[in-house]
Backbone as numpy.savetxt, mean C-alpha at the origin, in Angstrom:
# Nx Ny Nz CAx CAy CAz Cx Cy Cz
5.82 16.56 1.20 5.85 16.88 -0.23 5.88 18.39 -0.42
6.68 18.87 -1.32 6.83 20.30 -1.53 5.65 20.83 -2.34
5.41 22.15 -2.19 4.35 22.77 -2.97 4.81 22.93 -4.41
3.85 23.10 -5.30 4.14 23.20 -6.72 5.03 24.41 -7.01
6.06 24.21 -7.82 6.91 25.31 -8.22 6.11 26.27 -9.10
6.55 27.51 -9.15 5.84 28.49 -9.99 5.97 28.11 -11.46
5.13 28.67 -12.28 5.03 28.30 -13.69 6.33 28.59 -14.44
7.11 29.55 -13.95 8.37 29.85 -14.63 9.36 28.70 -14.50
9.28 27.97 -13.39 10.20 26.85 -13.19 9.90 25.72 -14.16
8.62 25.47 -14.42 8.26 24.35 -15.28 8.01 24.80 -16.71
8.33 26.03 -17.05 8.05 26.56 -18.37 8.71 25.81 -19.51
9.79 25.01 -19.32 10.32 24.22 -20.44 9.28 23.34 -21.09
8.20 22.99 -20.37 7.11 22.25 -20.98 6.56 23.00 -22.19
6.56 24.32 -22.11 5.84 25.12 -23.09 6.67 25.44 -24.32
7.83 24.84 -24.42 8.67 25.09 -25.60 8.22 24.27 -26.80
7.40 23.25 -26.58 6.91 22.42 -27.67 5.94 23.20 -28.54
6.02 23.05 -29.83 5.17 23.82 -30.74 3.88 23.10 -31.07
3.75 21.82 -30.74 2.52 21.07 -31.02 1.43 21.51 -30.05
0.32 22.05 -30.59 -0.75 22.60 -29.76 -1.33 21.57 -28.82
-1.58 20.34 -29.31 -2.17 19.30 -28.46 -1.24 18.93 -27.31
0.07 18.81 -27.61 1.04 18.50 -26.55 1.10 19.60 -25.50
1.02 20.85 -25.95 1.00 21.97 -25.02 -0.21 21.88 -24.10
-1.35 21.50 -24.64 -2.57 21.40 -23.85 -2.45 20.30 -22.81
-1.91 19.16 -23.22 -1.74 18.04 -22.29 -0.81 18.42 -21.15
0.31 19.04 -21.47 1.28 19.38 -20.44 0.74 20.47 -19.50
-0.05 21.38 -20.06 -0.70 22.39 -19.22 -1.67 21.72 -18.24
-2.38 20.69 -18.71 -3.29 19.95 -17.83 -2.51 19.26 -16.71
-1.37 18.68 -17.03 -0.56 17.99 -16.03 -0.12 18.95 -14.93
0.29 20.14 -15.30 0.70 21.15 -14.32 -0.46 21.48 -13.39
-1.65 21.65 -13.95 -2.83 21.99 -13.14 -3.23 20.83 -12.24
-3.10 19.60 -12.73 -3.42 18.41 -11.92 -2.45 18.33 -10.73
-1.16 18.49 -11.01 -0.16 18.42 -9.96 -0.38 19.52 -8.91
-0.70 20.69 -9.37 -0.94 21.82 -8.47 -2.16 21.54 -7.59
-3.24 21.06 -8.19 -4.45 20.76 -7.43 -4.20 19.66 -6.41
-3.44 18.67 -6.81 -3.17 17.53 -5.92 -2.35 17.97 -4.71
-1.30 18.72 -4.94 -0.42 19.11 -3.85 -1.04 20.14 -2.92
-2.07 20.83 -3.39 -2.80 21.75 -2.52 -3.84 21.03 -1.67
-4.33 19.88 -2.16 -5.46 19.22 -1.48 -5.07 17.97 -0.68
-3.96 17.31 -1.01 -3.62 16.07 -0.30 -3.37 16.37 1.17
-3.94 15.56 2.04 -3.79 15.77 3.49 -2.36 15.44 3.91
-1.67 16.42 4.45 -0.26 16.24 4.82 -0.06 16.18 6.32
-1.14 16.31 7.08 -1.04 16.25 8.54 -1.33 14.84 9.03
-0.87 14.47 10.23 -1.11 13.13 10.76 -2.61 12.82 10.88
-2.99 11.61 10.51 -4.38 11.18 10.65 -4.43 9.66 10.77
-5.59 9.17 11.17 -5.81 7.72 11.26 -7.14 7.39 10.62
-7.24 6.22 10.03 -8.48 5.81 9.39 -8.62 4.29 9.44
-9.86 3.81 9.50 -10.11 2.38 9.50 -9.88 1.81 8.10
-9.35 0.59 8.04 -9.06 -0.03 6.76 -9.37 -1.53 6.78
-9.44 -2.08 5.56 -9.39 -3.52 5.34 -8.12 -3.80 4.54
-7.38 -4.80 4.95 -6.21 -5.26 4.21 -6.44 -6.72 3.82
-6.17 -7.03 2.56 -6.32 -8.41 2.08 -5.13 -8.77 1.21
-4.66 -10.01 1.34 -3.55 -10.48 0.52 -3.74 -11.95 0.24
-3.50 -12.32 -1.00 -3.60 -13.73 -1.39 -2.58 -13.97 -2.50
-2.17 -15.23 -2.62 -1.18 -15.56 -3.65 -1.46 -16.95 -4.20
-1.17 -17.09 -5.49 -1.30 -18.39 -6.17 0.04 -18.80 -6.74
0.31 -20.09 -6.65 1.48 -20.69 -7.29 0.96 -21.76 -8.24
1.30 -21.61 -9.52 0.78 -22.53 -10.53 -0.75 -22.63 -10.48
-1.40 -21.49 -10.21 -2.86 -21.44 -10.23 -3.55 -21.89 -8.96
-2.80 -22.35 -7.96 -3.38 -22.81 -6.69 -3.02 -21.81 -5.58
-4.00 -21.52 -4.72 -3.73 -20.59 -3.63 -2.79 -21.23 -2.61
-1.81 -20.42 -2.17 -0.79 -20.92 -1.24 -0.73 -20.11 0.06
-1.46 -18.98 0.10 -1.54 -18.18 1.33 -2.73 -17.24 1.24
-3.18 -16.78 2.41 -4.30 -15.84 2.46 -4.24 -15.05 3.76
-4.37 -13.73 3.66 -4.50 -12.83 4.81 -5.74 -11.97 4.63
-6.39 -11.67 5.73 -7.46 -10.68 5.71 -7.48 -10.02 7.08
-7.45 -8.69 7.11 -7.40 -8.00 8.40 -8.16 -6.69 8.35
-8.71 -6.32 9.50 -9.30 -5.00 9.68 -8.55 -4.29 10.79
-8.50 -2.98 10.71 -7.78 -2.22 11.72 -7.64 -0.78 11.31
-6.45 -0.22 11.53 -6.23 1.21 11.29 -4.96 1.43 10.47
-5.04 2.43 9.61 -3.86 2.95 8.93 -3.58 4.33 9.53
-2.35 4.53 9.98 -1.99 5.77 10.66 -0.93 6.51 9.87
-1.23 7.76 9.53 -0.28 8.59 8.80 0.49 9.46 9.78
1.78 9.49 9.62 2.65 10.33 10.44 2.67 11.76 9.91
2.00 11.99 8.79 2.09 13.27 8.11 3.21 13.25 7.09
3.28 14.28 6.29 4.27 14.29 5.21 5.57 14.96 5.61
5.63 15.53 6.81 6.86 16.12 7.31 7.51 15.13 8.27
8.16 14.11 7.71 8.75 13.05 8.54 10.15 12.71 8.02
10.90 11.98 8.83 12.31 11.71 8.52 12.45 10.86 7.25
11.57 9.86 7.09 11.64 8.99 5.91 10.33 9.17 5.15
10.27 10.06 4.15 9.01 10.40 3.49 8.25 9.21 2.93
8.97 8.19 2.43 8.27 7.06 1.81 7.71 6.09 2.86
8.07 6.32 4.13 7.68 5.40 5.21 6.88 6.14 6.28
5.87 6.90 5.86 5.12 7.71 6.82 3.77 7.11 7.20
3.52 5.84 6.82 2.29 5.15 7.21 2.64 3.92 8.03
1.86 3.68 9.09 1.94 2.45 9.85 0.56 1.83 9.95
0.53 0.55 10.35 -0.74 -0.18 10.43 -0.91 -0.80 11.82
-2.14 -0.80 12.28 -2.49 -1.41 13.56 -3.76 -2.24 13.32
-3.63 -3.56 13.42 -4.76 -4.44 13.10 -5.45 -4.94 14.36
-6.77 -4.91 14.33 -7.56 -5.34 15.49 -8.22 -6.70 15.27
-8.28 -7.17 14.04 -8.79 -8.51 13.73 -8.04 -9.03 12.52
-7.18 -10.00 12.72 -6.27 -10.46 11.67 -6.49 -11.96 11.43
-6.84 -12.27 10.20 -7.04 -13.66 9.79 -5.86 -14.10 8.94
-5.13 -15.10 9.41 -3.94 -15.57 8.71 -4.04 -17.08 8.52
-3.98 -17.49 7.26 -4.07 -18.92 6.95 -2.74 -19.60 7.21
-2.76 -20.93 7.15 -1.50 -21.67 7.09 -0.85 -21.38 5.74
0.43 -21.64 5.65 1.17 -21.43 4.41 1.51 -22.77 3.76
1.32 -22.81 2.46 1.71 -23.99 1.70 3.22 -23.99 1.45
3.78 -25.16 1.24 5.22 -25.28 0.98 5.62 -24.49 -0.26
4.71 -24.39 -1.23 5.01 -23.66 -2.47 5.21 -22.17 -2.20
4.60 -21.66 -1.13 4.81 -20.26 -0.73 6.11 -20.11 0.04
6.33 -20.99 0.99 7.50 -20.89 1.86 8.80 -21.15 1.11
8.73 -21.83 -0.03 9.96 -22.08 -0.80 10.63 -20.78 -1.24
9.84 -19.71 -1.36 10.40 -18.43 -1.82 11.26 -17.75 -0.76
11.26 -18.27 0.45 12.16 -17.74 1.48 13.62 -17.90 1.08
13.91 -18.76 0.12 15.30 -18.96 -0.32 15.91 -17.66 -0.84
15.07 -16.77 -1.38 15.58 -15.50 -1.89 15.98 -14.58 -0.73
15.27 -14.68 0.38 15.63 -13.93 1.58 16.94 -14.43 2.15
17.08 -15.75 2.24 18.30 -16.34 2.81 19.54 -16.03 1.97
19.33 -15.95 0.66 20.47 -15.80 -0.24 21.10 -14.41 -0.19
20.32 -13.39 0.19 20.83 -12.02 0.08 20.71 -11.20 1.36
20.38 -11.83 2.49 20.27 -11.10 3.76 20.95 -11.90 4.86
21.07 -11.31 6.06 21.67 -12.05 7.19 20.73 -13.08 7.81
19.52 -13.25 7.25 18.55 -14.17 7.84 18.94 -15.62 7.51
19.00 -16.45 8.54 19.30 -17.87 8.37 18.02 -18.69 8.25
16.99 -18.29 9.03 15.73 -19.04 9.03 14.59 -18.09 9.37
13.46 -18.24 8.68 12.29 -17.42 8.94 11.05 -18.26 8.67
10.00 -18.04 9.48 8.81 -18.89 9.40 7.80 -18.45 8.35
7.92 -17.22 7.85 7.00 -16.75 6.82 7.60 -15.54 6.12
7.07 -15.23 4.96 7.45 -14.03 4.22 6.69 -12.85 4.80
7.31 -11.68 4.84 6.69 -10.49 5.44 5.37 -10.17 4.75
4.40 -9.62 5.50 3.12 -9.22 4.89 3.33 -8.13 3.86
2.43 -8.05 2.87 2.65 -7.17 1.73 2.10 -5.77 1.83
1.46 -5.41 2.97 0.82 -4.09 3.02 1.82 -2.95 2.99
3.02 -3.15 3.56 4.02 -2.08 3.52 4.55 -1.85 2.10
4.74 -2.93 1.35 5.17 -2.77 -0.05 4.08 -2.09 -0.87
2.83 -2.39 -0.55 1.71 -1.76 -1.27 1.67 -0.26 -1.01
1.76 0.13 0.26 1.70 1.56 0.57 2.94 2.29 0.07
4.07 1.58 0.00 5.29 2.19 -0.55 5.16 2.45 -2.04
4.40 1.62 -2.74 4.11 1.89 -4.17 3.38 3.22 -4.31
2.37 3.41 -3.49 1.60 4.65 -3.50 2.49 5.84 -3.19
3.29 5.74 -2.12 4.14 6.87 -1.74 5.26 7.10 -2.76
5.80 6.02 -3.31 6.83 6.18 -4.32 6.32 6.93 -5.53
5.07 6.62 -5.92 4.47 7.31 -7.06 4.22 8.78 -6.72
3.76 9.05 -5.50 3.56 10.44 -5.08 4.86 11.23 -5.13
5.93 10.63 -4.65 7.20 11.33 -4.50 7.97 11.48 -5.80
7.81 10.51 -6.71 8.65 10.49 -7.90 7.86 10.39 -9.21
6.54 10.38 -9.14 5.71 10.30 -10.34 5.29 11.67 -10.83
4.39 11.73 -11.79 3.98 13.01 -12.40 3.18 13.92 -11.47
2.81 13.45 -10.26 2.14 14.32 -9.29 3.14 15.20 -8.55
4.41 14.82 -8.58 5.46 15.60 -7.93 5.94 16.68 -8.88
5.84 17.94 -8.46 6.15 19.06 -9.34 7.59 19.05 -9.85
8.50 18.45 -9.07 9.90 18.42 -9.51 10.18 17.29 -10.49
9.20 16.41 -10.70 9.41 15.26 -11.59 8.61 15.36 -12.89
7.90 16.47 -13.10 7.02 16.59 -14.26 7.75 16.37 -15.57
8.97 16.88 -15.66 9.71 16.79 -16.93 10.30 15.40 -17.16
10.13 14.48 -16.19 10.65 13.12 -16.35 9.67 12.22 -17.09
8.55 12.77 -17.53 7.50 11.94 -18.14 7.04 12.50 -19.47
6.53 11.59 -20.30 5.87 11.95 -21.54 4.37 11.75 -21.35
3.56 12.66 -21.93 2.12 12.63 -21.73 1.41 12.59 -23.08
0.26 11.91 -23.09 -0.45 11.78 -24.37 -1.91 11.42 -24.14
-2.69 11.46 -25.21 -4.08 10.97 -25.25 -4.96 11.60 -24.18
-5.14 12.90 -24.29 -6.07 13.60 -23.41 -7.50 13.32 -23.88
-8.29 12.66 -23.05 -9.64 12.23 -23.44 -10.64 12.74 -22.40
-11.77 13.27 -22.87 -12.83 13.71 -21.96 -14.06 12.85 -22.18
-14.57 12.27 -21.10 -15.77 11.46 -21.18 -17.02 12.28 -21.00
-18.17 11.64 -21.21 -19.46 12.33 -21.07 -19.79 12.67 -19.63
-19.10 12.03 -18.68 -19.37 12.25 -17.26 -18.53 13.37 -16.66
-17.79 14.10 -17.49 -16.98 15.21 -17.00 -15.64 14.77 -16.45
-15.30 13.49 -16.64 -14.01 12.96 -16.19 -13.05 12.90 -17.37
-11.88 13.46 -17.17 -10.84 13.39 -18.19 -9.82 12.33 -17.82
-9.10 11.86 -18.82 -7.99 10.93 -18.58 -6.83 11.29 -19.49
-5.64 11.06 -18.99 -4.46 11.22 -19.84 -3.43 10.17 -19.47
-2.66 9.80 -20.43 -1.65 8.77 -20.24 -0.28 9.41 -19.97
0.52 8.70 -19.20 1.87 9.18 -18.89 2.82 7.99 -18.95
4.07 8.30 -19.23 5.10 7.27 -19.33 6.43 7.90 -18.96
7.20 7.23 -18.11 8.49 7.76 -17.71 9.42 7.87 -18.92
10.24 8.92 -18.90 11.18 9.12 -20.00 12.62 8.91 -19.54
12.79 8.42 -18.28 14.13 8.14 -17.78 14.18 6.70 -17.29
15.35 6.11 -17.38 15.49 4.67 -17.21 15.23 4.20 -15.79
15.57 4.99 -14.76 15.54 4.48 -13.39 14.19 4.69 -12.69
13.17 5.19 -13.41 11.84 5.31 -12.82 10.85 4.56 -13.69
10.13 3.65 -13.09 9.19 2.82 -13.84 7.76 3.15 -13.44
7.22 4.20 -14.04 5.82 4.57 -13.84 5.19 4.80 -15.21
4.18 4.02 -15.50 3.47 4.17 -16.77 2.00 3.83 -16.55
1.11 4.73 -16.98 -0.30 4.44 -16.75 -1.20 5.58 -17.16
-2.36 5.69 -16.46 -3.39 6.65 -16.82 -3.91 7.36 -15.58
-4.06 8.69 -15.68 -4.67 9.51 -14.64 -6.12 9.78 -15.01
-7.03 9.65 -14.06 -8.43 10.01 -14.25 -8.76 11.16 -13.29
-9.30 12.26 -13.82 -9.48 13.45 -12.98 -10.70 14.25 -13.43
-11.16 15.12 -12.53 -12.32 15.97 -12.80 -11.93 17.09 -13.76
-12.70 17.26 -14.82 -12.36 18.24 -15.86 -12.48 19.68 -15.37
-13.27 19.90 -14.31 -13.51 21.26 -13.84 -12.49 21.72 -12.79
-12.21 20.85 -11.81 -11.33 21.28 -10.72 -10.00 20.52 -10.66
-9.78 19.61 -11.60 -8.53 18.86 -11.75 -8.23 17.91 -10.58
-9.25 17.57 -9.82 -9.06 16.60 -8.75 -8.94 15.18 -9.31
-7.91 14.49 -8.86 -7.70 13.10 -9.31 -8.63 12.16 -8.54
-9.24 11.24 -9.28 -10.08 10.22 -8.66 -9.40 8.85 -8.67
-8.64 8.60 -9.73 -8.11 7.26 -9.90 -6.83 7.31 -10.72
-5.90 6.42 -10.40 -4.68 6.24 -11.18 -4.51 4.75 -11.45
-4.34 4.39 -12.69 -4.09 3.00 -13.07 -2.67 2.92 -13.63
-1.82 2.19 -12.92 -0.42 2.04 -13.31 -0.22 0.67 -13.96
0.09 0.68 -15.25 0.39 -0.57 -15.95 1.80 -1.06 -15.64
2.65 -0.14 -15.23 4.02 -0.46 -14.81 4.32 0.41 -13.59
4.75 -0.23 -12.50 5.09 0.52 -11.30 6.16 -0.23 -10.52
7.16 0.50 -10.04 8.17 -0.12 -9.18 7.51 -0.69 -7.94
7.81 -1.94 -7.64 7.20 -2.65 -6.52 8.28 -3.48 -5.84
8.43 -3.29 -4.52 9.39 -4.12 -3.81 8.72 -5.42 -3.42
9.22 -6.51 -3.95 8.65 -7.83 -3.67 9.35 -8.45 -2.47
8.59 -8.62 -1.36 9.14 -9.33 -0.21 9.32 -10.81 -0.52
8.61 -11.31 -1.51 8.73 -12.71 -1.89 10.08 -12.98 -2.54
10.44 -12.13 -3.50 11.69 -12.33 -4.24 12.83 -11.44 -3.73
12.51 -10.63 -2.72 13.51 -9.79 -2.06 14.23 -8.88 -3.05
13.43 -8.22 -3.90 14.01 -7.30 -4.88 12.89 -6.44 -5.46
13.30 -5.37 -6.14 12.33 -4.55 -6.87 11.98 -5.21 -8.18
10.70 -5.09 -8.53 10.20 -5.61 -9.80 9.07 -4.70 -10.25
8.33 -5.10 -11.25 7.23 -4.30 -11.77 5.89 -4.94 -11.44
4.90 -4.11 -11.10 3.57 -4.60 -10.78 2.53 -3.68 -11.42
1.30 -4.18 -11.54 0.16 -3.35 -11.89 -0.43 -2.80 -10.60
-0.67 -1.50 -10.57 -1.14 -0.85 -9.34 -2.33 0.05 -9.67
-3.36 -0.02 -8.84 -4.52 0.86 -8.97 -4.68 1.66 -7.68
-4.78 2.98 -7.82 -4.91 3.89 -6.68 -6.21 4.66 -6.83
-7.01 4.71 -5.77 -8.24 5.50 -5.76 -8.18 6.51 -4.62
-8.83 7.67 -4.83 -8.83 8.74 -3.84 -10.25 9.10 -3.43
-10.35 9.68 -2.24 -11.62 10.28 -1.79 -11.33 11.70 -1.33
-12.37 12.53 -1.33 -12.24 13.93 -0.91 -13.21 14.20 0.22
-12.68 14.69 1.33 -13.47 14.99 2.51 -13.09 16.39 2.99
-14.08 17.27 3.04 -13.85 18.67 3.45 -12.73 19.31 2.63
-12.75 19.02 1.33 -11.80 19.58 0.37 -10.38 19.06 0.53
-10.20 18.05 1.39 -8.89 17.40 1.50 -8.93 16.05 0.77
-7.80 15.73 0.15 -7.67 14.49 -0.61 -7.01 13.42 0.26
-7.60 12.21 0.26 -7.07 11.09 1.03 -6.99 9.85 0.14
-6.04 9.01 0.45 -5.98 7.70 -0.20 -7.22 6.91 0.20
-7.92 6.36 -0.80 -9.10 5.53 -0.53 -8.78 4.04 -0.66
-7.98 3.71 -1.66 -7.58 2.31 -1.82 -6.35 2.21 -2.69
-5.59 1.14 -2.47 -4.48 0.80 -3.35 -4.52 -0.71 -3.57
-4.39 -1.12 -4.82 -4.42 -2.53 -5.15 -3.20 -2.91 -5.97
-2.58 -4.03 -5.60 -1.37 -4.51 -6.28 -1.67 -5.84 -6.96
-1.28 -5.96 -8.21 -1.38 -7.20 -8.96 0.03 -7.50 -9.49
0.67 -8.50 -8.87 2.07 -8.78 -9.16 2.23 -10.23 -9.60
2.97 -10.43 -10.68 3.25 -11.78 -11.18 4.72 -11.91 -11.51
5.30 -13.03 -11.09 6.70 -13.30 -11.41 6.92 -14.81 -11.31
7.61 -15.33 -12.32 7.80 -16.79 -12.40 6.44 -17.49 -12.33
6.24 -18.37 -11.37 4.97 -19.11 -11.28 4.02 -18.54 -10.23
4.38 -17.36 -9.68 3.61 -16.78 -8.58 2.76 -15.60 -9.03
1.52 -15.54 -8.53 0.64 -14.39 -8.67 0.28 -13.91 -7.27
0.46 -12.61 -7.02 0.21 -12.05 -5.70 -0.74 -10.86 -5.83
-1.71 -10.78 -4.92 -2.71 -9.71 -4.95 -2.81 -9.09 -3.55
-2.60 -7.79 -3.47 -2.63 -7.08 -2.19 -3.59 -5.90 -2.32
-4.47 -5.73 -1.33 -5.42 -4.63 -1.35 -5.49 -3.97 0.01
-5.47 -2.64 0.01 -5.75 -1.84 1.20 -6.90 -0.91 0.85
-7.97 -0.95 1.64 -9.13 -0.10 1.36 -9.61 0.59 2.63
-9.86 1.89 2.53 -10.33 2.68 3.66 -11.81 2.41 3.89
-12.21 2.32 5.17 -13.59 2.01 5.52 -14.41 3.23 5.93
-13.77 4.22 6.53 -14.53 5.36 7.03 -13.77 6.66 6.87
-14.29 7.71 7.49 -13.63 9.00 7.42 -12.41 9.04 8.33
-11.39 9.78 7.94 -10.18 9.86 8.75 -10.39 10.67 10.02
-9.63 10.32 11.05 -9.60 11.07 12.30 -8.35 11.94 12.29
-8.55 13.25 12.31 -7.41 14.15 12.21 -7.66 15.38 13.07
-6.64 15.94 13.73 -5.26 15.44 13.74 -5.10 14.26 14.71
-4.17 13.37 14.38 -3.91 12.21 15.22 -2.40 12.10 15.40
-1.93 12.25 16.63 -0.50 12.33 16.87 -0.09 11.30 17.92
0.98 10.56 17.64 1.59 9.64 18.60 2.94 10.21 19.03
3.34 9.90 20.28 4.68 10.32 20.68 5.70 9.39 20.04
6.98 9.75 20.16 8.04 9.01 19.46 8.10 7.55 19.89
7.95 7.29 21.18 8.01 5.92 21.67 6.85 5.08 21.14
5.66 5.67 21.14 4.49 4.97 20.60 4.68 4.65 19.13
5.19 5.62 18.38 5.38 5.41 16.94 6.45 4.36 16.68
7.53 4.37 17.46 8.59 3.38 17.28 8.08 1.97 17.57
7.33 1.80 18.66 6.77 0.49 18.98 5.78 0.04 17.92
4.99 0.98 17.42 4.04 0.66 16.36 4.79 0.23 15.10
5.92 0.87 14.82 6.71 0.53 13.63 7.28 -0.87 13.73
7.72 -1.27 14.95 8.23 -2.63 15.14 7.13 -3.65 14.88
5.95 -3.39 15.43 4.83 -4.31 15.22 4.35 -4.28 13.78
4.48 -3.13 13.13 4.03 -2.98 11.75 4.81 -3.90 10.82
6.09 -4.05 11.06 6.94 -4.91 10.23 6.57 -6.38 10.40
6.31 -6.77 11.64 5.97 -8.17 11.95 4.86 -8.16 13.00
3.61 -8.03 12.58 2.52 -7.82 13.54 2.19 -9.05 14.38
1.62 -8.78 15.53 1.07 -9.84 16.36 -0.36 -10.10 15.88
-0.65 -11.35 15.61 -1.96 -11.72 15.07 -2.98 -11.79 16.19
-4.05 -11.03 16.04 -5.18 -11.12 16.97 -6.43 -11.40 16.15
-6.95 -12.59 16.32 -8.12 -13.04 15.55 -9.34 -13.08 16.46
-10.35 -12.33 16.11 -11.61 -12.30 16.85 -12.64 -13.06 16.04
-12.94 -14.30 16.43 -13.84 -15.13 15.63 -15.29 -14.67 15.69
-15.56 -13.64 16.52 -16.92 -13.09 16.57 -17.12 -12.00 15.54
-16.03 -11.59 14.90 -16.10 -10.57 13.86 -15.67 -11.21 12.55
-16.62 -11.68 11.79 -16.31 -12.38 10.55 -15.94 -11.39 9.45
-14.88 -11.62 8.73 -14.47 -10.72 7.65 -15.53 -10.60 6.57
-15.83 -9.37 6.18 -16.84 -9.15 5.14 -16.39 -9.73 3.80
-15.08 -9.75 3.57 -14.59 -10.19 2.27 -14.79 -11.69 2.06
-15.27 -12.40 3.09 -15.49 -13.82 2.92 -16.65 -14.10 1.95
-17.31 -13.07 1.50 -18.37 -13.24 0.52 -17.89 -12.95 -0.90
-16.59 -12.58 -1.04 -16.15 -12.23 -2.39 -15.90 -13.47 -3.24
-15.75 -13.21 -4.54 -15.80 -14.24 -5.57 -15.06 -15.53 -5.36
-13.77 -15.48 -5.06 -12.97 -16.70 -5.09 -12.71 -17.29 -3.71
-13.50 -16.89 -2.70 -13.24 -17.42 -1.36 -13.44 -18.93 -1.28
-14.37 -19.45 -2.05 -14.58 -20.91 -2.04 -13.36 -21.65 -2.57
-12.74 -21.09 -3.60 -11.52 -21.69 -4.14 -10.38 -21.57 -3.14
-10.27 -20.42 -2.46 -9.25 -20.23 -1.44 -9.42 -21.27 -0.33
-10.66 -21.44 0.12 -10.94 -22.44 1.17 -10.49 -23.83 0.74
-10.84 -24.19 -0.48 -10.53 -25.52 -0.99 -9.02 -25.72 -1.11
-8.32 -24.73 -1.68 -6.88 -24.86 -1.91 -6.08 -24.87 -0.60
-6.57 -24.15 0.41 -5.77 -23.97 1.62 -6.15 -24.90 2.76
-7.21 -25.68 2.61 -7.54 -26.63 3.67 -6.34 -27.58 3.88
-5.95 -27.74 5.15 -4.74 -28.49 5.47 -5.03 -29.48 6.60
-4.79 -30.75 6.34 -4.99 -31.80 7.36 -6.37 -31.70 8.00
-7.36 -31.45 7.18 -8.74 -31.37 7.67 -9.09 -30.08 8.38
-8.17 -29.13 8.42 -8.43 -27.86 9.09 -8.83 -26.79 8.06
-10.04 -26.24 8.25 -10.50 -25.20 7.33 -9.90 -23.85 7.72
-10.26 -22.80 6.97 -9.66 -21.50 7.21 -9.89 -21.01 8.64
-11.13 -21.15 9.14 -11.43 -20.64 10.48 -10.56 -21.31 11.55
-10.32 -22.59 11.42 -9.45 -23.28 12.38 -8.00 -22.80 12.25
-7.60 -22.51 11.03 -6.26 -21.98 10.82 -6.12 -20.59 11.45
-7.15 -19.75 11.26 -7.13 -18.41 11.87 -7.00 -18.53 13.39
-7.75 -19.45 13.96 -7.75 -19.62 15.42 -6.38 -20.09 15.91
-5.74 -20.99 15.19 -4.43 -21.51 15.61 -3.33 -20.45 15.51
-3.51 -19.51 14.59 -2.52 -18.44 14.44 -2.76 -17.26 15.38
-3.89 -17.31 16.12 -4.24 -16.22 17.03 -3.17 -16.03 18.11
-2.83 -14.74 18.40 -1.87 -14.36 19.43 -0.46 -14.91 19.15
-0.16 -15.07 17.88 1.19 -15.43 17.45 1.76 -14.26 16.66
3.09 -14.14 16.65 3.70 -13.13 15.78 3.59 -13.62 14.34
3.57 -12.66 13.41 3.39 -13.00 12.00 4.47 -13.96 11.52
5.70 -13.69 11.91 6.79 -14.63 11.62 7.88 -14.48 12.68
8.68 -15.51 12.82 9.87 -15.48 13.65 11.08 -15.74 12.77
12.23 -15.25 13.19 13.42 -15.45 12.39 14.64 -15.65 13.28
15.65 -16.22 12.69 16.96 -16.36 13.31 18.00 -15.87 12.31
18.88 -14.98 12.76 19.93 -14.47 11.88 21.12 -15.42 11.87
21.98 -15.24 10.90 23.15 -16.12 10.75 24.13 -15.97 11.91
24.05 -14.84 12.64 24.91 -14.68 13.80 24.26 -15.20 15.08
23.05 -15.81 14.95 22.36 -16.38 16.10 21.33 -15.47 16.73
21.26 -14.19 16.32 20.26 -13.27 16.85 18.87 -13.72 16.46
17.89 -13.41 17.34 16.52 -13.84 17.09 15.59 -12.64 16.90
14.32 -12.94 16.66 13.31 -11.95 16.30 13.26 -10.77 17.26
13.03 -9.58 16.67 12.83 -8.36 17.44 11.34 -8.09 17.51
10.72 -8.35 18.67 9.28 -8.18 18.82 8.99 -7.39 20.08
7.83 -6.74 20.11 7.51 -5.94 21.28 6.78 -6.74 22.33
6.32 -7.97 22.01 5.64 -8.80 22.99 4.14 -8.58 22.98
3.38 -9.63 23.23 1.92 -9.57 23.14 1.34 -8.60 24.16
1.81 -8.64 25.41 1.26 -7.77 26.44 1.53 -6.31 26.13
2.77 -6.01 25.72 3.11 -4.63 25.38 2.33 -4.16 24.16
2.17 -5.07 23.19 1.39 -4.73 22.01 -0.06 -4.42 22.37
-0.66 -5.23 23.25 -2.05 -5.02 23.65 -2.23 -3.67 24.33
-1.25 -3.29 25.17 -1.31 -1.98 25.82 -1.24 -0.86 24.79
-0.32 -1.02 23.82 -0.16 -0.01 22.78 -1.44 0.09 21.95
-2.00 -1.05 21.55 -3.21 -1.05 20.75 -4.36 -0.36 21.49
-4.56 -0.72 22.75 -5.65 -0.15 23.52 -5.47 1.36 23.72
-4.22 1.77 23.92 -3.94 3.20 24.09 -4.26 3.99 22.83
-3.88 3.44 21.69 -4.14 4.12 20.42 -5.63 4.16 20.13
-6.33 3.07 20.40 -7.78 3.04 20.15 -8.50 4.04 21.05
-8.04 4.18 22.30 -8.64 5.17 23.20 -8.40 6.59 22.67
-7.23 6.82 22.11 -6.96 8.13 21.52 -7.90 8.40 20.35
-8.14 7.37 19.55 -9.04 7.52 18.40 -10.47 7.81 18.85
-10.89 7.20 19.93 -12.25 7.43 20.44 -12.45 8.86 20.91
-11.36 9.48 21.35 -11.47 10.83 21.89 -11.55 11.91 20.81
-11.30 11.53 19.56 -11.32 12.51 18.47 -12.75 12.78 17.99
């Protein structure tokens, strides 16, 4: 991400004669400047929890829960929107209901895929929402003039909020920024409209997105991102949440990163039944258990049966099959990365 342009570049903001609008736009410039100075742009790794669940007609049709690592390649990379990868050390994957798998028809209709056993996991689409907003939303100094701003509000706790809305047709970002009134550090962003790539429907659509940040040693890091997506009869919920402090600097060689990227797209499931997911105590887990029980097999039995399997397999229309790195190679890669993390 580029550093904030000087005030002369963004001075068209100041042509408005309305005093309140001038104040709001001046705040936006300061927020963007503070963000781009503090966001960690170097490679790092951090522990995370990833959770995904979906309902069709009000009934749960799939469930994922995993713990592991989120690894940042840094912001100086070939594909800026794709600079995060994931490595999971305990992955719980339920069986899929037919109501979930029926959506594979959208994949078959518009790609070379002839057959696939599951829809891709949603964590990459979730992190792409975050990065897309960073790169093209009001935090990017080159995009400030693409938005309208309003309703600057200061709370009793010293936190300010302001609303923003895209003013151009091809960018769908609309929501509220929450930030510190003294140093302009952002704590939270609530997006009522955000571009979201749906792996279910194989297209871009709109989702509700919530982004939270943490600050460590004056550096800003992503703390959590949550996706709430609804389309037709489907409701999908994806969450990524950081568990601890980041390990930085953390660098992988090109081969390690490439292999991690292959596994990131279609991970190998490793379920450790001795490490029970903490989220199993959250509100609707009993409903998830009830809806997803299949042929007398509860969630834990489903997790066990999916252990050491790839997330999905596919066959292309030309007969080509899945591109996977293999369980043994994946285990070596995972252990190597974890050893690197221990040394930091």
